[in-house]
C-alpha positions as CSV (number, residue, x, y, z in Angstrom):
1,M,142.5,173.6,53.3
2,N,146.0,172.5,54.2
3,F,146.8,170.1,57.0
4,G,150.5,170.8,57.1
5,Y,153.1,168.1,57.9
6,K,152.0,164.8,59.4
7,K,154.3,162.2,61.0
8,L,154.3,158.4,61.1
9,Y,152.8,156.8,64.3
10,I,155.0,154.0,65.4
11,G,155.4,152.6,68.9
12,G,153.2,155.2,70.5
13,E,155.3,158.1,69.1
14,L,154.8,160.5,66.2
15,R,158.0,160.2,64.1
16,D,159.7,161.5,61.0
17,A,160.8,158.9,58.5
18,I,164.3,157.7,59.4
19,S,165.5,158.9,56.0
20,G,163.7,162.2,56.4
21,A,161.7,161.5,53.3
22,K,158.3,163.3,52.8
23,K,155.5,163.0,50.3
24,E,152.8,165.5,49.2
25,V,149.1,164.6,49.4
26,I,147.2,165.9,46.4
27,C,143.5,166.7,46.4
28,P,141.9,164.9,43.5
29,A,139.3,167.6,43.0
30,T,141.7,170.6,42.8
31,H,145.1,169.1,42.2
32,E,146.3,171.2,45.1
33,V,148.7,170.1,47.9
34,V,146.6,169.5,51.0
35,A,149.3,168.0,53.3
36,E,152.8,166.6,53.5
37,V,153.4,163.3,55.2
38,A,156.5,161.4,56.5
39,W,157.3,158.8,53.8
40,A,158.6,155.6,55.3
41,G,161.3,153.2,54.1
42,V,162.6,149.8,55.0
43,A,164.1,151.0,58.3
44,D,160.8,152.5,59.4
45,A,159.0,149.2,58.5
46,E,161.5,147.2,60.6
47,L,161.0,149.6,63.5
48,A,157.2,149.2,63.2
49,L,157.5,145.5,63.4
50,A,159.7,145.6,66.4
51,E,157.4,148.0,68.2
52,A,154.3,146.1,67.3
53,Q,155.8,142.9,68.7
54,K,156.4,144.8,72.0
55,G,152.8,146.1,71.8
56,F,151.4,142.6,71.2
57,K,153.2,141.3,74.3
58,Y,151.5,143.9,76.4
59,W,148.1,144.1,74.8
60,S,147.6,140.3,74.6
61,K,148.0,140.0,78.3
62,L,145.3,142.5,79.1
63,S,141.9,141.2,79.9
64,L,139.1,141.8,77.4
65,G,137.6,144.2,79.9
66,E,140.8,146.2,80.0
67,R,141.1,146.2,76.2
68,T,137.5,147.3,76.0
69,K,138.1,150.3,78.2
70,W,140.8,151.5,75.8
71,M,138.6,150.8,72.8
72,M,135.8,152.9,74.2
73,K,138.2,155.7,75.1
74,L,139.4,155.7,71.5
75,R,135.8,155.6,70.2
76,E,134.9,158.7,72.2
77,E,138.0,160.5,71.0
78,V,137.1,159.7,67.4
79,L,133.7,161.2,67.8
80,K,135.2,164.3,69.4
81,N,137.4,164.7,66.3
82,D,134.7,163.7,63.8
83,D,135.0,167.1,61.9
84,L,138.8,166.9,61.6
85,L,138.8,163.3,60.4
86,R,136.0,163.9,57.9
87,K,137.8,167.0,56.4
88,A,141.0,164.9,56.0
89,V,139.0,162.3,54.0
90,V,137.3,165.0,51.9
91,M,140.6,166.6,51.0
92,E,142.6,163.5,50.2
93,M,139.7,161.5,48.5
94,G,137.4,164.1,47.1
95,K,134.2,162.8,48.5
96,S,131.6,165.1,50.1
97,Y,131.7,166.0,53.8
98,D,128.4,164.2,54.4
99,A,129.6,161.0,52.6
100,A,132.8,161.0,54.7
101,W,130.6,160.2,57.8
102,E,130.5,156.6,56.6
103,D,134.2,156.4,57.2
104,I,134.0,157.7,60.7
105,E,130.9,155.6,61.5
106,A,132.8,152.4,60.6
107,I,135.5,153.1,63.2
108,V,133.0,154.0,65.8
109,N,130.8,150.9,65.2
110,G,133.8,148.6,65.0
111,L,135.2,149.7,68.3
112,E,131.8,149.3,69.9
113,F,130.8,146.0,68.3
114,Y,133.9,143.8,68.6
115,P,134.3,143.6,72.4
116,G,130.8,142.1,72.6
117,A,131.5,139.8,69.7
118,M,134.7,138.7,71.4
119,R,132.9,137.9,74.6
120,N,130.7,135.6,72.6
121,M,133.7,133.6,71.3
122,H,133.3,131.0,74.1
123,D,135.7,128.1,74.7
124,E,134.3,124.9,73.2
125,I,134.1,121.8,75.3
126,I,134.5,118.6,73.3
127,P,133.0,115.4,74.8
128,D,135.3,112.5,75.3
129,L,133.7,109.4,73.9
130,E,135.7,107.1,76.1
131,N,135.4,109.2,79.3
132,T,139.1,109.2,79.8
133,H,140.0,112.9,79.2
134,R,138.6,116.4,79.2
135,H,139.0,118.5,76.0
136,K,138.7,122.2,75.6
137,M,139.2,124.4,72.5
138,V,140.4,128.0,73.4
139,N,141.0,131.1,71.4
140,Q,144.3,132.9,71.6
141,P,145.4,136.1,69.8
142,A,147.4,135.3,66.7
143,G,150.1,138.0,67.0
144,V,151.2,141.0,65.0
145,A,148.8,141.8,62.2
146,V,149.6,143.9,59.1
147,A,146.7,145.6,57.2
148,Y,147.0,146.9,53.7
149,L,144.2,149.4,52.9
150,A,142.6,150.7,49.8
151,W,142.1,154.4,49.1
152,N,138.4,154.5,48.3
153,F,137.3,154.5,52.0
154,P,140.4,155.5,53.9
155,L,139.0,155.4,57.4
156,L,136.2,152.9,56.9
157,N,138.9,150.4,56.0
158,V,140.8,151.3,59.2
159,G,137.6,150.7,61.2
160,Y,137.1,147.3,59.6
161,K,140.6,146.2,60.8
162,I,141.2,147.8,64.2
163,G,138.0,146.6,65.8
164,P,138.5,142.8,65.5
165,A,142.3,143.1,65.9
166,L,142.1,145.0,69.2
167,A,139.3,142.9,70.6
168,A,141.2,139.7,69.7
169,G,144.3,140.9,71.5
170,C,146.5,141.5,68.5
171,A,148.8,144.5,67.7
172,I,148.4,145.9,64.2
173,I,150.5,147.8,61.7
174,I,148.3,149.7,59.2
175,K,149.7,150.7,55.8
176,P,147.2,153.1,54.2
177,S,147.3,153.7,50.4
178,G,149.9,156.1,49.3
179,L,147.2,158.1,47.6
180,T,145.2,158.7,50.9
181,P,147.5,158.5,53.9
182,L,146.4,161.8,55.5
183,S,143.4,160.6,57.5
184,S,145.4,157.7,58.9
185,Y,148.2,160.0,60.0
186,V,145.6,162.3,61.7
187,F,144.2,159.2,63.4
188,G,147.7,158.5,64.6
189,E,147.8,161.9,66.2
190,I,144.5,161.1,68.0
191,L,146.0,157.8,69.4
192,H,149.1,159.8,70.5
193,S,146.9,162.4,72.3
194,I,145.2,159.8,74.5
195,N,148.4,157.9,75.2
196,F,147.0,154.7,73.6
197,P,149.3,151.8,74.6
198,A,152.5,151.9,72.6
199,G,152.9,149.6,69.6
200,V,149.4,148.3,69.6
201,I,148.3,150.4,66.6
202,N,150.9,151.7,64.2
203,F,150.5,153.8,61.0
204,I,153.2,153.7,58.3
205,C,153.1,154.5,54.6
206,G,155.8,154.5,52.0
207,P,156.9,152.7,48.7
208,V,155.3,149.3,48.3
209,N,158.6,147.7,47.3
210,E,160.2,148.9,50.6
211,V,157.5,149.1,53.2
212,A,155.0,146.5,52.2
213,T,157.6,144.0,51.1
214,T,159.4,144.3,54.5
215,L,156.1,143.9,56.4
216,T,154.9,141.0,54.3
217,T,158.1,139.0,54.3
218,S,158.8,139.4,58.0
219,K,158.4,136.4,60.3
220,I,157.1,138.8,63.0
221,T,154.0,139.2,61.0
222,K,151.5,136.5,61.8
223,V,148.3,138.0,60.1
224,I,148.0,139.8,56.8
225,T,144.7,141.4,56.1
226,M,144.0,143.5,53.0
227,I,141.5,145.5,51.0
228,G,142.6,146.1,47.5
229,S,142.9,144.8,44.0
230,T,143.1,141.1,43.1
231,A,146.5,141.6,41.4
232,S,147.9,143.2,44.6
233,G,146.4,140.4,46.7
234,R,148.1,137.7,44.6
235,Q,151.4,139.5,45.0
236,V,151.0,139.8,48.8
237,M,150.2,136.2,49.1
238,A,153.2,135.2,47.1
239,D,155.5,137.4,49.2
240,S,154.1,136.2,52.4
241,T,155.3,132.6,52.1
242,T,158.5,133.3,54.1
243,S,156.5,131.9,57.0
244,V,153.0,130.5,57.6
245,K,150.6,133.4,58.1
246,H,146.9,134.0,58.4
247,V,145.7,135.7,55.2
248,S,142.4,137.6,54.8
249,M,141.6,139.6,51.7
250,E,138.8,141.6,50.2
251,L,139.7,142.0,46.6
252,G,138.3,143.1,43.3
253,G,134.7,142.8,42.2
254,N,132.6,142.7,39.0
255,A,129.1,142.9,40.4
256,P,126.1,141.9,38.2
257,F,122.9,143.9,38.7
258,I,120.2,141.6,37.5
259,V,116.7,143.0,36.9
260,C,113.9,140.5,36.2
261,E,110.8,141.2,34.2
262,D,108.6,141.2,37.4
263,A,110.9,143.6,39.3
264,D,110.0,146.9,40.8
265,I,111.7,149.0,38.2
266,D,111.6,152.3,40.1
267,L,113.2,150.6,43.1
268,A,115.9,149.0,40.9
269,V,116.7,152.3,39.2
270,N,117.0,154.2,42.5
271,I,119.3,151.7,44.1
272,G,121.3,151.3,40.9
273,I,121.9,155.0,40.6
274,A,123.0,155.3,44.3
275,L,125.3,152.3,44.0
276,K,126.8,153.2,40.6
277,Y,127.5,156.9,41.2
278,G,128.1,157.0,44.9
279,N,131.8,157.7,45.6
280,C,132.2,158.2,41.9
281,G,131.7,154.4,41.4
282,Q,134.9,153.8,43.3
283,I,133.4,151.0,45.5
284,C,134.3,147.3,45.4
285,V,130.6,146.5,45.6
286,S,129.5,149.0,42.9
287,P,127.4,147.3,40.2
288,N,129.5,146.8,37.1
289,R,127.3,145.0,34.6
290,F,123.6,145.9,34.4
291,I,121.8,142.7,33.1
292,I,118.2,143.6,32.4
293,H,115.3,141.4,31.2
294,E,114.5,142.3,27.6
295,K,110.8,143.0,28.4
296,V,111.6,145.8,30.9
297,Y,114.9,147.0,29.4
298,A,113.4,150.0,27.6
299,E,111.6,151.2,30.7
300,F,114.6,150.6,32.9
301,L,117.0,152.4,30.6
302,Q,114.7,155.4,30.1
303,K,114.3,155.9,33.9
304,F,117.9,155.2,34.6
305,I,119.1,157.9,32.1
306,A,116.6,160.4,33.5
307,K,117.8,159.8,37.0
308,A,121.5,159.8,36.1
309,K,121.1,163.3,34.5
310,T,120.2,164.6,37.9
311,V,123.4,163.4,39.6
312,K,125.2,166.5,40.8
313,V,129.0,166.4,40.3
314,G,131.1,168.6,42.5
315,F,133.4,169.1,45.5
316,G,133.7,171.1,48.6
317,L,133.1,171.1,52.3
318,D,130.0,173.3,51.8
319,E,128.7,171.7,48.6
320,K,126.6,168.6,48.8
321,P,127.4,166.8,45.5
322,D,126.1,163.4,44.7
323,M,129.4,162.5,43.0
324,G,133.0,163.8,43.5
325,P,136.1,163.2,41.4
326,L,138.1,160.0,40.6
327,V,141.1,159.6,42.8
328,T,143.7,160.2,40.0
329,S,143.8,161.6,36.5
330,R,145.3,158.2,35.5
331,D,142.1,156.5,36.7
332,R,140.0,159.1,34.8
333,D,141.9,158.5,31.6
334,R,141.7,154.7,32.1
335,I,137.9,154.8,32.4
336,L,137.4,157.1,29.5
337,K,139.6,154.8,27.4
338,M,137.5,151.7,28.5
339,V,134.3,153.5,27.4
340,A,135.9,154.6,24.1
341,D,137.2,151.1,23.4
342,D,133.7,149.5,24.0
343,V,132.0,152.1,21.9
344,A,134.5,151.3,19.1
345,S,133.6,147.7,19.5
346,G,129.8,148.3,19.0
347,A,128.5,149.7,22.3
348,K,126.4,152.8,22.3
349,L,127.1,155.8,24.4
350,E,123.8,156.9,26.0
351,L,125.1,159.5,28.5
352,G,128.3,161.1,29.5
353,G,131.6,159.7,28.4
354,G,133.6,162.8,29.0
355,I,134.7,165.5,31.5
356,P,132.0,167.8,32.9
357,A,132.0,171.3,31.7
358,G,134.0,173.6,34.0
359,K,135.6,170.6,35.9
360,T,139.0,170.4,34.2
361,A,141.0,171.3,37.3
362,G,140.3,167.9,39.0
363,N,139.8,164.3,38.1
364,F,136.1,164.7,37.3
365,I,134.1,162.5,34.9
366,E,130.5,162.6,33.8
367,P,128.0,160.0,35.0
368,T,128.2,157.7,32.0
369,I,125.9,155.0,30.5
370,I,126.7,152.6,27.7
371,T,124.4,150.0,26.2
372,G,124.8,147.1,23.9
373,L,127.4,145.5,26.2
374,T,128.7,142.1,25.1
375,T,130.8,139.6,27.0
376,E,133.9,140.4,25.1
377,M,133.9,144.1,26.0
378,R,136.2,145.7,28.6
379,C,133.3,146.9,30.7
380,F,132.1,143.3,31.0
381,R,135.4,141.7,31.7
382,E,137.2,144.3,33.9
383,E,136.3,146.0,37.1
384,I,135.4,149.5,36.1
385,F,135.8,151.2,39.5
386,G,134.2,154.4,38.1
387,P,130.9,156.0,37.2
388,V,130.0,153.9,34.2
389,A,126.8,151.9,34.0
390,A,127.2,149.2,31.2
391,M,123.9,147.6,30.2
392,M,122.8,144.4,28.4
393,T,119.7,142.3,28.1
394,F,118.7,138.7,28.9
395,K,115.8,136.4,28.0
396,T,115.7,133.6,30.6
397,I,116.8,133.0,34.2
398,E,119.4,130.6,32.8
399,D,120.8,133.4,30.6
400,A,121.0,135.8,33.6
401,I,122.8,133.2,35.7
402,E,125.3,132.5,32.9
403,L,126.0,136.2,32.3
404,G,126.2,137.0,36.0
405,N,128.7,134.2,36.7
406,D,130.8,134.9,33.6
407,T,133.6,136.6,35.6
408,E,136.6,135.6,37.6
409,Y,135.3,137.8,40.5
410,G,132.8,136.8,43.1
411,L,132.3,139.6,45.6
412,V,128.7,140.8,45.5
413,S,125.7,140.5,43.2
414,Y,122.4,142.3,43.0
415,L,119.0,140.9,42.1
416,F,115.6,142.5,41.6
417,S,112.5,140.3,41.3
418,T,109.1,139.8,43.0
419,N,108.9,136.1,42.0
420,E,110.0,133.8,44.8
421,K,111.0,131.0,42.4
422,S,113.3,133.4,40.4
423,I,114.8,134.8,43.6
424,R,115.5,131.3,44.9
425,L,117.0,130.0,41.6
426,L,119.2,133.0,41.1
427,S,120.3,133.3,44.7
428,E,121.4,129.7,44.8
429,A,123.2,129.8,41.4
430,L,125.1,133.1,41.6
431,D,128.7,132.5,42.6
432,F,129.2,135.5,44.8
433,G,129.9,136.0,48.5
434,E,126.8,138.2,48.8
435,V,123.5,138.2,46.9
436,Q,121.5,141.4,47.7
437,V,117.9,141.0,46.7
438,N,115.5,144.0,46.2
439,G,117.7,146.2,48.4
440,V,121.1,146.7,49.9
441,K,122.3,146.5,53.5
442,Y,125.8,146.6,55.0
443,A,126.4,146.8,58.7
444,I,129.3,145.9,61.1
445,Y,127.4,142.8,62.3
446,L,126.9,141.4,58.8
447,P,129.6,139.4,57.1
448,H,131.3,140.9,54.0
449,G,133.4,138.6,51.9
450,G,133.9,137.2,48.4
451,M,134.4,134.0,46.5
452,K,136.7,133.1,43.6
453,E,139.2,135.9,42.9
454,S,137.5,138.3,45.2
455,G,139.1,137.3,48.4
456,I,139.5,135.1,51.4
457,G,137.8,135.5,54.8
458,H,135.5,138.3,55.9
459,D,135.3,141.8,57.1
460,C,132.6,142.8,59.6
461,S,130.6,140.4,61.8
462,Y,132.0,137.9,64.3
463,L,133.7,136.1,61.4
464,A,136.3,138.8,61.2
465,L,137.6,137.8,64.6
466,N,138.7,134.4,63.2
467,D,141.5,136.2,61.2
468,Y,143.1,137.4,64.4
469,L,142.7,134.2,66.6
470,V,144.3,130.8,66.7
471,K,142.7,127.7,68.1
472,K,144.3,125.7,70.8
473,R,143.2,122.3,72.1
474,I,143.8,121.6,75.8
475,T,143.3,117.9,76.7
476,I,143.6,116.7,80.4
477,A,143.7,113.1,81.3
478,L,141.2,112.1,84.0
């Protein structure tokens, strides 16, 4: 399936890059060209900033009710184009058609949720202790926002950003990953088709050193929000200091998956398999280090291996694989090298560790399991971002806490236990923005954010609105 040529969406118009540059989008499952997109440069980024500034002046003056009408119109149009958007995600990312619904759902839910959340952001009255003045804290839109998005959930990440930005009254420039710009450009066509107010949402993609640097360093930019790697986040923060900006980032993760001796083993195995091999392990919240109590380790490992052997690897609009390819061959080679290095250091390869038979055309890798993980190994220290389950054992709750926290990252952790004391001790001691106990739940109304090197601020929930709002105190003398 080929989507043809797609243009930038800037200032309400579909545009070629000013330089005329284009870039091919390659399907990671087939290595075939599935689209060609306009490839922006510095001049395009400067144009996007100017148009977003105009868009902000218009959008911020609309009432929340008027903004909500546009958001609901866009929501309905997204649902009408669900099939087209899903196919774009499938072809640029390699995930299954069914799995791509999660991307669409995030946009739909975000557009629906945030107008109500914004209505609940009431002005705050501050009592005057001397009864000489009246004080009120009000929320105002911060200005032009710039969003840098990761490639693993191309449209889910769009949904996480446009909902709160639009509800708050901000204009936004979205730079999708250069690996997966197609679905964002298709989204731009949808915005164009309904004459969405010009400059309020803009899609632009091009070289980081041209487009991202221009957007980040501009004084027009008031908010920078990002989903990406910790290294990229640090660079963006450094570049942003040309002016004072709001910064919100969801960055890397190294999630521990702790299974206590009293855990429901079948439950832990089923959830671990789904989290580890879904989206080929390319999820910031995917478990990285499986830390299993020594008394149940043998049972857990046996059941995990058996379940992993049933994971169906494949691709296609008609197929329903459990796991697609990695996004690039470079990522596949990186992960295979990580596994090989750890095996050379003493880990044991229990399953996988190679390319599936008959899958040499794309960036496929086998569901992989290694055991004997130690704290010096790469799969313990680095974010794998691929379908490798690396396992080790622990004896005491204190050991589990120490191993779980032995990382610079702090996004999410997983805990399985039926003992209330163990749950309490571990939940309080684990240094992660989220501790998921005996299950997993993500929703637009639940905060998602990290600690340590895993980020600042939150996606989802009313907390995301804070990234796009500034507080003003109004004091009136009596």
